[in-house]
Structure formats: structure tokens, C-alpha cells
C-alpha positions as CSV (number, residue, x, y, z in Angstrom):
1,M,-13.5,51.5,41.3
2,A,-13.4,55.0,39.7
3,V,-10.4,56.0,41.9
4,S,-8.4,52.9,40.8
5,L,-9.3,53.6,37.1
6,V,-8.2,57.2,37.4
7,Y,-5.0,56.0,39.1
8,L,-4.3,53.5,36.4
9,L,-4.8,56.0,33.6
10,L,-2.6,58.6,35.4
11,R,0.1,56.0,35.8
12,Q,0.0,55.0,32.1
13,I,0.1,58.7,31.0
14,L,3.1,59.3,33.3
15,Q,4.9,56.2,31.9
16,M,4.3,57.5,28.4
17,L,5.6,61.0,29.2
18,T,8.6,59.5,31.0
19,Q,9.3,57.4,27.9
20,L,9.0,60.4,25.6
21,A,11.2,62.5,27.8
22,R,13.9,59.9,27.9
23,D,14.3,59.3,24.1
24,G,12.3,62.1,22.5
25,G,11.9,60.1,19.2
26,A,9.0,59.4,16.9
27,K,9.7,55.6,17.2
28,D,8.8,55.7,20.9
29,V,5.6,57.5,20.3
30,E,4.7,54.9,17.7
31,L,5.6,52.1,20.1
32,L,3.3,53.7,22.8
33,V,0.5,54.0,20.3
34,L,1.0,50.3,19.2
35,R,1.0,49.2,22.9
36,R,-2.2,51.1,23.5
37,Q,-3.8,49.4,20.5
38,V,-2.7,46.0,21.7
39,A,-4.2,46.7,25.1
40,V,-7.5,47.7,23.5
41,L,-7.6,44.7,21.3
42,R,-6.8,42.4,24.2
43,R,-9.9,43.6,26.0
44,Q,-12.1,43.1,22.9
45,V,-10.7,39.9,21.4
46,H,-10.4,36.9,23.7
47,R,-8.4,34.7,21.2
48,P,-7.0,36.2,18.0
49,D,-7.1,34.2,14.8
50,L,-3.5,34.0,13.6
51,Q,-2.5,33.0,10.1
52,P,0.7,30.9,9.5
53,A,2.6,34.0,8.4
54,D,1.6,35.8,11.6
55,R,2.9,32.9,13.6
56,V,6.2,32.8,11.8
57,V,6.8,36.6,12.3
58,L,5.9,36.4,16.0
59,A,8.2,33.4,16.5
60,A,11.1,35.1,14.8
61,L,10.6,38.4,16.7
62,S,10.4,36.5,20.0
63,R,14.0,35.4,19.4
64,L,15.1,39.1,19.1
65,L,13.2,40.4,22.1
66,P,14.6,39.8,25.6
67,R,12.5,37.7,27.9
68,Q,11.7,40.5,30.3
69,H,9.9,42.4,27.5
70,W,7.8,39.4,26.4
71,A,4.8,41.0,28.1
72,A,4.4,43.0,24.9
73,F,3.4,39.8,23.1
74,F,-0.2,38.7,23.2
75,V,1.0,35.0,22.9
76,T,2.7,33.3,25.8
77,P,6.0,31.4,25.6
78,A,4.0,28.2,26.0
79,T,2.1,29.0,22.8
80,L,5.3,29.7,20.9
81,L,6.6,26.3,22.1
82,R,3.4,24.6,21.0
83,W,3.7,26.1,17.5
84,H,7.2,24.8,17.3
85,R,6.2,21.3,18.3
86,Q,3.4,21.3,15.7
87,L,5.8,22.5,13.0
88,I,8.3,19.7,13.9
89,A,5.5,17.1,14.0
90,R,4.3,18.2,10.6
91,H,7.8,18.0,9.2
92,W,8.4,14.5,10.4
93,T,5.0,13.1,9.7
94,Y,5.2,11.0,6.6
95,P,2.4,11.5,4.0
96,H,-0.2,8.8,4.1
97,A,-0.5,6.6,1.1
98,R,-3.9,6.4,-0.6
99,P,-5.7,3.1,0.1
100,G,-6.2,0.6,-2.7
101,R,-4.2,-0.4,-5.7
102,P,-1.7,2.0,-7.2
103,P,-2.9,3.7,-10.4
104,V,-2.1,2.1,-13.8
105,D,0.5,3.9,-15.9
106,R,-0.8,5.8,-18.9
107,E,1.4,3.8,-21.3
108,I,-0.1,0.5,-20.0
109,R,-3.6,1.9,-20.4
110,E,-2.8,2.9,-24.0
111,L,-1.3,-0.5,-24.7
112,V,-4.5,-2.2,-23.4
113,L,-6.7,-0.1,-25.6
114,R,-4.4,-0.6,-28.6
115,L,-4.5,-4.4,-28.2
116,A,-8.3,-4.3,-27.9
117,A,-8.7,-2.1,-31.0
118,E,-6.3,-4.2,-33.2
119,N,-7.8,-7.5,-32.1
120,P,-11.6,-7.1,-31.9
121,T,-12.2,-10.8,-31.1
122,W,-10.1,-10.7,-27.9
123,G,-11.8,-10.4,-24.6
124,H,-10.3,-8.8,-21.5
125,R,-8.8,-12.1,-20.4
126,R,-7.0,-12.6,-23.6
127,V,-5.7,-9.1,-23.6
128,Q,-4.5,-9.6,-20.0
129,G,-2.8,-12.9,-21.0
130,E,-1.0,-11.1,-23.9
131,L,0.1,-8.3,-21.5
132,V,1.5,-10.9,-19.1
133,R,3.5,-12.5,-22.0
134,L,4.8,-9.0,-22.8
135,G,6.0,-8.6,-19.2
136,Y,3.2,-6.4,-17.8
137,P,1.7,-8.3,-14.9
138,L,-1.8,-6.9,-14.8
139,A,-5.0,-8.4,-13.3
140,A,-7.9,-9.3,-15.7
141,S,-10.2,-7.1,-13.6
142,T,-7.9,-4.2,-14.2
143,V,-7.9,-4.7,-17.9
144,W,-11.7,-5.0,-17.8
145,K,-11.9,-1.7,-15.9
146,I,-9.6,0.1,-18.4
147,L,-11.8,-1.1,-21.3
148,H,-15.0,-0.3,-19.5
149,R,-13.9,3.3,-18.7
150,A,-12.8,3.8,-22.3
151,G,-16.2,2.7,-23.5
152,V,-14.9,-0.4,-25.3
153,D,-17.5,-3.2,-25.3
154,P,-16.6,-6.9,-24.5
155,A,-15.2,-8.9,-27.4
156,P,-18.4,-10.6,-28.8
157,R,-20.2,-7.3,-29.1
158,R,-17.4,-5.5,-30.8
159,T,-17.5,-7.9,-33.8
160,G,-21.0,-9.1,-34.1
161,P,-24.2,-7.3,-35.2
162,T,-26.3,-5.4,-32.8
163,W,-29.7,-6.8,-31.7
164,K,-31.5,-4.5,-34.2
165,Q,-29.3,-5.7,-37.1
166,F,-29.7,-9.3,-36.0
167,L,-33.5,-9.1,-35.8
168,T,-33.8,-7.3,-39.1
169,A,-31.7,-10.0,-40.8
170,Q,-33.7,-12.8,-39.3
171,A,-37.2,-11.2,-39.4
172,H,-38.3,-13.2,-42.5
173,T,-37.3,-16.6,-41.0
174,I,-38.8,-15.7,-37.6
175,W,-42.1,-14.7,-39.2
176,A,-42.2,-18.0,-41.2
177,C,-41.5,-20.1,-38.1
178,D,-44.3,-18.5,-36.2
179,F,-47.1,-18.9,-38.7
180,F,-46.4,-22.2,-40.6
181,T,-46.0,-25.6,-39.0
182,V,-45.1,-29.0,-40.4
183,D,-46.2,-32.2,-38.7
184,S,-43.2,-34.5,-39.0
185,V,-44.4,-37.4,-36.8
186,N,-46.7,-40.1,-38.2
187,R,-49.9,-40.4,-36.3
188,P,-51.3,-43.9,-35.8
189,G,-53.7,-44.9,-38.6
190,S,-52.5,-42.2,-40.9
191,G,-50.7,-44.6,-43.1
192,G,-47.4,-42.7,-42.9
193,V,-48.7,-39.8,-44.9
194,L,-47.0,-36.5,-44.2
195,R,-49.4,-33.6,-44.0
196,L,-48.7,-29.9,-44.5
């Protein structure tokens, strides 16, 4: 084991020296350092986490590098092909439409609220009917939702008094009805006299 490790190290050192002797440039030294770093990282990281920008750069560089030098890559040709298939699939996959009804245009919502404000006695069905007459086919439930989200009460509540106002106005009459009674039916033998 130790002999093979020494042999491997000696072989790599000789390759580096041979490479330096051939070219004698700083670029080659840098390439050897980078190759050594890649070899160390391959031993430590089983599967690197690549960002989309990393994938684009590696795919572009793979086109420039001859196939016999692809051993320098830490991704295989099959991985590059898979990235390409995924890119094409994403390009040709149409966006999914949201389920449900399409949203109502802002101008139609404003028109519904304007009709309700200018005609306080109209309910949501009357507003919907007027919209249909104007050429805006809209469901009555949609008109109701627009009014409800805007905080507009249904038609009867918009024009009439609140419960507190109603009870205050009717308090005297309610009080009189509860405490005073009038017998209006003649009892037998009473001679048709009305008693209070």
C-alpha cells in the first residue's frame, strides 16, 4: 500500500516536472496547481453543488476542450447531456395556467363599485344586470365578491338605519306595547262594553 502510494506520488511529480520542462510557463504551473486542487476536492466532496452559472460555464468550456482531455472535468459527458435535455425541456414546457376563473379587470371592479355607490338601493343582482346591459358579462357572484371585498354592504343596509338607530327611534312605541294592553274582544255577558 505504502509502496503504491509512493509510486503514485513520484509519478505525479515527474509528470509535473516534465510538463514544466516542456513549456516553462507560469500558466502550466497554474494548471498543475488547479489540477491538484481538483483532485483533492474530488476526494473530499462526493457530489458538488453546482449553481446554474457554473453549469453554463462548464458546458461552454466542454465545447472548447478536446474529448481526450475531458478527464479534467469533474462532470461526465452524460451529466452535460442531462443538463442540456433539462434546459430544452424547460424551454419547451409551457407555463401552467392558474386554476379557477381569470381575475376581473381593474376597470370593471371600479365600475361595479361606482354603480353601487351612485345607486345605493341596488343590490348585487341589479348591478350585475346593468353591467350585462352595458356589455360586461359578469356573474352575480363575482359582483357580490367585488362589493364584499371592498366593504360595501348589501343594498338594504346601505340605505336604511342601523339596528341601534331603529331601536332608538322605536323605543317609545315598543315600551308602550309591552306595558299597556287593550281588550278588543267582547266577552260574553259583558254587554259589549270595552274595557281599558
